[in-house]
C-alpha positions in Angstrom: 16.5 -77.5 -15.0 18.0 -74.1 -15.0 17.0 -71.1 -12.6 16.9 -67.7 -14.2 18.0 -65.4 -11.3 17.9 -61.7 -11.7 19.3 -59.0 -9.4 16.6 -57.0 -7.7 17.5 -53.5 -6.1 16.9 -53.5 -2.1 13.9 -51.4 -1.2 13.2 -50.6 2.4 9.8 -51.8 3.7 7.6 -49.6 5.6 7.8 -50.1 9.6 5.4 -52.5 11.1 4.3 -50.0 13.4 4.0 -46.3 12.2 6.7 -44.0 13.8 5.0 -41.0 14.9 8.2 -39.7 16.4 8.5 -39.0 20.3 4.7 -39.2 20.9 2.5 -42.0 19.6 -0.4 -40.0 18.1 -2.4 -43.4 17.8 -1.7 -44.2 21.5 -2.5 -40.7 22.7 -5.9 -40.6 20.8 -6.7 -44.0 22.1 -6.2 -42.8 25.7 -8.0 -39.7 25.2 -10.7 -41.2 23.1 -9.9 -38.6 20.3 -10.9 -35.7 22.2 -8.5 -32.9 20.9 -9.0 -30.7 23.8 -8.2 -33.7 26.3 -5.1 -34.3 24.0 -4.1 -31.0 24.3 -4.4 -30.9 28.2 -2.7 -34.4 28.6 0.2 -33.2 26.4 0.7 -30.0 28.3 0.5 -31.7 31.7 3.0 -34.2 30.5 5.3 -31.5 28.9 5.5 -29.6 32.5 5.6 -32.7 34.6 8.5 -34.2 32.5 10.5 -31.0 32.8 9.8 -30.8 36.6 10.7 -34.4 37.0 13.9 -34.3 35.2 15.1 -31.2 36.8 14.8 -33.0 40.2 16.5 -36.2 38.8 19.5 -34.1 37.7 20.7 -33.9 41.2 20.0 -37.5 41.9 18.2 -37.4 45.1 17.5 -40.2 47.3 14.1 -41.0 45.6 15.5 -40.8 42.2 14.4 -44.4 41.3 10.9 -43.6 42.4 10.9 -40.3 40.3 12.3 -42.0 37.3 9.4 -44.7 37.8 6.7 -42.0 37.9 8.2 -40.4 34.8 8.2 -43.8 33.0 4.5 -44.4 33.9 3.5 -40.9 32.7 5.3 -41.3 29.5 3.7 -44.7 28.9 0.2 -43.1 29.5 0.5 -40.6 26.6 2.6 -42.9 24.2 6.2 -41.3 24.8 7.9 -44.7 24.3 11.5 -43.2 24.1 11.0 -41.2 27.5 9.4 -44.5 29.1 12.2 -46.5 28.0 15.0 -44.1 28.9 13.2 -43.6 32.4 13.2 -47.3 33.0 17.0 -47.6 32.0 17.6 -44.8 34.5 15.7 -46.6 37.2 17.8 -49.6 36.7 21.1 -47.8 36.3 20.3 -46.0 39.8 19.9 -49.3 41.4 23.3 -50.5 39.8 24.8 -47.3 40.9 25.9 -45.9 37.4 23.2 -43.4 36.5 25.2 -40.8 34.6 24.8 -42.2 31.0 21.2 -43.1 31.4 20.4 -39.8 32.9 21.9 -38.0 29.9 19.9 -40.1 27.7 16.5 -39.5 29.4 17.5 -35.9 29.1 17.6 -36.0 25.3 14.4 -38.2 25.3 12.6 -35.5 27.5 13.8 -32.8 25.3 12.6 -34.4 22.0 9.2 -35.3 23.6 8.8 -31.7 24.8 9.8 -30.4 21.5 7.4 -32.4 19.8 4.9 -31.3 22.1 5.5 -27.8 21.7 5.2 -28.3 17.8 1.9 -30.2 18.3 0.4 -27.6 20.7 1.7 -24.5 18.9 2.3 -21.2 20.3 0.7 -20.6 24.0 
């Protein structure tokens, strides 16, 4: 018995979960029950809160781990997974005493999420 093998070019498969970018629109819509006005309000509130919390975190105040935890929860609520993951990493890094790299990564994640929100909301 002979097998006839043929070379097949590799083709990437689609992701198992759609990548919405910095904000999961599916998650956001499920949390806001598809209400576009509520989506806009929640996104606007998150963008402002994320900027405020990150600004406080840059000085690594005594309550930095709690601030990172707060940001993580807010990010999870709207579907900003990269921000949530980076905030959790910062929370852990603070406890271990080496937060510098995690803080920088959180800054990038927050900037990406805020940029995506700005694109979604359009000009104010």
